C-alpha positions in Angstrom: 0.0 0.0 0.0 1.2 3.5 -0.8 1.4 5.7 2.3 -0.2 9.0 1.8 0.9 11.8 4.1 -1.9 14.3 4.7 -2.9 17.2 7.0 -6.4 16.9 8.3 -6.5 20.4 9.8 -5.7 21.9 6.3 -8.3 19.7 4.6 -11.1 20.5 7.1 -10.0 24.1 7.8 -10.0 23.5 11.6 -7.6 22.1 14.2 -10.3 20.2 16.1 -12.8 18.1 14.2 -15.5 15.7 15.3 -17.1 13.7 12.5 -19.8 11.0 12.4 -18.9 9.1 9.2 -21.4 6.9 7.6 -20.2 5.2 4.4 -20.8 2.0 2.4 -17.2 1.1 3.6 -14.2 2.8 5.0 -12.7 4.7 2.1 -9.6 6.4 3.5 -6.3 5.1 2.1 -3.3 3.9 4.0 -2.2 7.3 5.4 -0.6 9.3 8.2 -1.1 12.9 9.5 0.3 15.1 12.2 -3.0 15.3 14.0 -3.9 13.0 16.9 -6.9 10.8 16.2 -9.6 9.1 18.3 -11.7 6.5 16.3 -14.8 4.7 17.6 -16.3 2.1 15.2 -20.0 1.9 15.6 -20.8 -0.5 12.7 -18.7 -2.7 10.3 -15.9 -5.1 10.6 -12.6 -6.1 8.9 -9.0 -5.5 9.7 -7.0 -2.4 10.7 -3.4 -1.7 10.0 -1.8 0.7 12.5 2.0 1.1 12.3 3.3 -2.5 12.3 0.1 -4.1 13.7 -2.5 -5.8 11.6 -5.6 -6.7 13.7 -9.3 -7.4 13.2 -11.8 -4.8 14.2 -15.6 -5.0 14.9 -18.3 -2.7 16.3 -17.1 -1.1 19.5 -13.5 -1.0 18.5 -11.9 2.2 19.8 -8.3 3.4 19.3 -6.4 6.6 20.0 -3.5 7.4 17.6 -0.6 9.7 18.0 0.9 11.9 15.3 2.1 10.4 12.0 1.3 6.8 12.7 0.4 5.1 9.3 -3.0 3.5 9.5 -6.0 2.3 7.5 -9.3 0.5 8.2 -10.1 -2.2 5.6 -13.6 -3.7 5.6 -14.4 -7.3 4.9 -15.0 -8.0 1.2 -18.8 -8.2 1.8 -18.8 -4.4 2.1 -17.6 -4.0 -1.5 -20.6 -5.9 -2.9 -23.1 -3.1 -2.5 -25.3 -4.9 0.0 -27.6 -2.2 1.2 -27.9 -3.2 4.9 -24.1 -3.0 5.4 -22.3 0.2 6.2 -19.3 1.6 7.9 -20.3 3.9 10.8 -17.8 5.6 13.0 -17.1 8.7 15.1 -13.7 10.2 14.5 -12.0 13.1 16.4 -9.0 14.8 15.0 -7.0 17.5 16.8 -3.6 19.0 16.6 -1.4 18.8 19.7 -0.4 22.5 19.4 -4.0 23.7 20.1 -3.1 23.7 23.7 0.2 25.7 23.3 3.7 24.9 24.8 2.9 26.3 28.3 0.1 23.7 28.7 2.6 20.8 28.5 4.8 22.4 31.2 2.1 22.5 33.8 2.3 19.9 36.6 -1.4 19.3 36.3 -1.2 18.2 32.7 1.6 15.7 33.0 -0.7 12.7 32.6 -2.2 14.1 29.4 1.3 14.8 28.2 2.3 11.2 28.9 -0.9 10.0 27.2 0.0 11.9 24.0 3.5 10.4 24.1 2.3 6.8 24.6 -0.3 7.4 21.8 2.7 7.1 19.5 2.4 3.4 19.9 -1.3 3.5 19.1 -3.7 2.7 22.0 -6.7 0.3 22.0 -9.3 1.4 24.5 -11.3 -1.4 26.2 -13.5 -2.2 29.1 -15.5 0.4 31.1 -13.5 3.2 29.7 -14.5 2.2 26.1 -18.2 2.4 27.0 -17.8 5.6 29.0 -16.0 7.4 26.1 -18.4 6.0 23.5 -21.3 7.8 25.3 -19.3 11.0 25.4 -18.4 10.8 21.7 -22.1 10.3 20.9 -22.8 13.6 22.6 -19.7 15.4 21.3 -20.9 15.0 17.7 -23.8 17.4 18.3 -21.7 20.0 20.3 -20.4 23.2 18.8 -17.8 25.9 19.3 -16.1 25.8 22.8 -18.3 22.9 23.9 -16.3 20.7 21.6 -13.0 21.7 23.4 -14.6 21.1 26.8 -15.9 17.7 25.7 -12.5 16.8 24.3 -10.8 17.7 27.5 -13.2 15.4 29.4 -12.4 12.5 27.2 -8.6 13.1 27.4 -8.8 13.4 31.2 -10.6 10.0 31.4 -8.1 8.4 29.0 -5.1 9.8 31.0 -6.4 8.2 34.2 -7.6 4.9 32.8 -6.0 1.5 32.9 -8.3 0.1 30.2 -5.6 0.6 27.5 -3.6 -1.8 25.3 -0.7 -0.6 23.3 -1.0 -1.6 19.6 2.7 -1.4 18.8 5.6 -2.3 21.0 7.5 1.0 20.4 6.7 4.7 19.9 6.3 4.9 16.1 8.2 8.2 15.8 11.2 6.5 17.5 11.0 3.6 15.1 11.1 6.0 12.2 14.3 7.6 13.5 15.9 4.1 13.9 14.9 3.1 10.4 14.1 5.6 7.6 11.5 3.3 6.1 9.2 1.1 8.2 9.8 -2.5 7.1 6.3 -3.8 7.3 4.9 -0.8 5.4 7.4 -1.5 2.7 6.3 -5.1 2.5 2.6 -4.1 2.3 3.4 -1.6 -0.5 5.5 -4.2 -2.4 2.9 -6.9 -2.2 0.1 -4.5 -3.3 2.1 -3.5 -6.4 3.5 -7.0 -7.3 0.9 -9.6 -6.1 0.4 -10.6 -9.7 3.8 -12.1 -10.0 5.5 -14.9 -8.0 7.0 -13.4 -4.8 9.4 -15.7 -3.1 10.3 -15.5 0.6 13.8 -14.5 -0.3 12.6 -11.7 -2.5 10.2 -10.2 0.1 12.8 -10.6 2.9 15.1 -8.6 0.8 12.5 -5.8 0.5 12.4 -5.7 4.3 16.3 -5.9 4.4 16.1 -9.0 6.6 17.1 -12.6 6.3 14.4 -15.0 5.3 14.2 -16.5 8.8 14.1 -13.2 10.6 11.5 -11.8 8.2 9.2 -14.9 8.6 9.5 -14.5 12.4 8.8 -10.8 12.3 5.9 -11.1 9.9 4.1 -13.7 12.0 4.6 -11.8 15.2 3.2 -8.6 13.7 0.4 -10.0 11.6 -0.5 -13.2 13.4 -0.2 -15.1 10.1 2.6 -16.3 7.7 3.5 -14.3 4.6 2.2 -16.9 2.1 -1.3 -16.8 3.7 -1.2 -13.0 3.6 -0.2 -13.0 0.0 -3.1 -15.3 -0.9 -5.5 -13.0 1.0 -4.4 -10.0 -1.0 -4.7 -11.9 -4.3 -8.1 -13.3 -3.4 -9.3 -9.8 -2.3 -8.4 -8.4 -5.7 -10.0 -11.4 -7.4 -13.2 -10.6 -5.5 -13.2 -7.1 -7.0 -12.6 -8.5 -10.5 -15.4 -11.0 -10.1 -17.8 -8.2 -9.0 -16.7 -5.5 -11.4 -15.8 -7.3 -14.6 -17.0 -10.1 -16.9 -13.6 -11.7 -17.3 -13.3 -15.5 -17.3 -12.0 -17.4 -14.3 -8.7 -18.1 -16.2 -8.2 -14.4 -16.9 -8.9 -13.5 -13.3 -6.7 -16.2 -12.0 -3.8 -15.0 -14.2 -4.3 -11.4 -13.2 -4.2 -12.3 -9.5 -1.0 -14.3 -9.7 -2.2 -17.8 -10.2 -0.9 -19.9 -13.1 -3.9 -22.2 -13.4 -7.7 -21.8 -12.8 -7.7 -25.0 -10.7 -5.2 -23.7 -8.3 -7.0 -20.4 -8.1 -10.3 -22.2 -7.4 -8.7 -24.2 -4.7 -7.1 -21.3 -2.9 -10.1 -19.1 -3.3 -12.3 -21.6 -1.6 -9.7 -22.0 1.2 -9.7 -18.3 1.9 -13.4 -17.5 1.3 -15.1 -20.8 2.0 -16.8 -20.9 -1.4 -15.8 -21.2 -5.0 -15.2 -18.1 -7.2 -18.3 -19.0 -9.2 -20.5 -19.3 -6.1 -19.1 -16.0 -4.8 -20.1 -14.2 -8.0 -23.5 -15.8 -8.2 -24.2 -14.9 -4.5 -23.3 -11.3 -5.2 -25.7 -11.2 -8.1 -28.5 -12.5 -5.9 -27.8 -10.1 -3.1 
């Protein structure tokens, strides 16, 4: 995936934004921005990529992201089939750290919030009672205006800074990882696979992309994504095959070839392994729906 670097404040013409997004599926690309971001998923499921972490998400998922962490929410393939009762519904808060000014972070009373912002560089998953408490406040925050938005944001940050219902998504502060390595290895792998999934990608080749040995790469990839690289490659190929099945009238052999499979029989076998049904059944079911 190509990483897009954006500035939310410039796009929305404000340094604090509270949005209730309702879409057929999450449409933002793999991107990063200097603003901190709080995301509460109300509806939809799939997988999210945050820094070096690839994890599933479902309704109720809530994360707090620090500045410049690459991230994307990818819905399950069902969401791309145009099924009317499926939608991606989320509340998202963007704000720039400098809205509070440098003196704010020097105050003794704000040290916990300062620490929260620093730890958000790992990405924070918010769980338990805190999740439910903040979800209610976010529902109210959507309808607030002007200074009430700032007050509501302060309340949420205060709760987060005191809460223990937090799980760090990455093991390290992402900004520090960028200083140690100019290019994030896993992001490079994702981009390479997205661009080259049509061809045969050996473990030696993809390990070289990550500038690692084959053994070290396989270990790292499994730890970060909870799956081996070959399975991930098949998922990407099959995901693209689903789009071709839905959007074109190409034959199974053509789609198999375009997605990196030399034979239609091998394509059918792996498609069924990943999706649980054959490509033909997938296309027929989509037409019925």
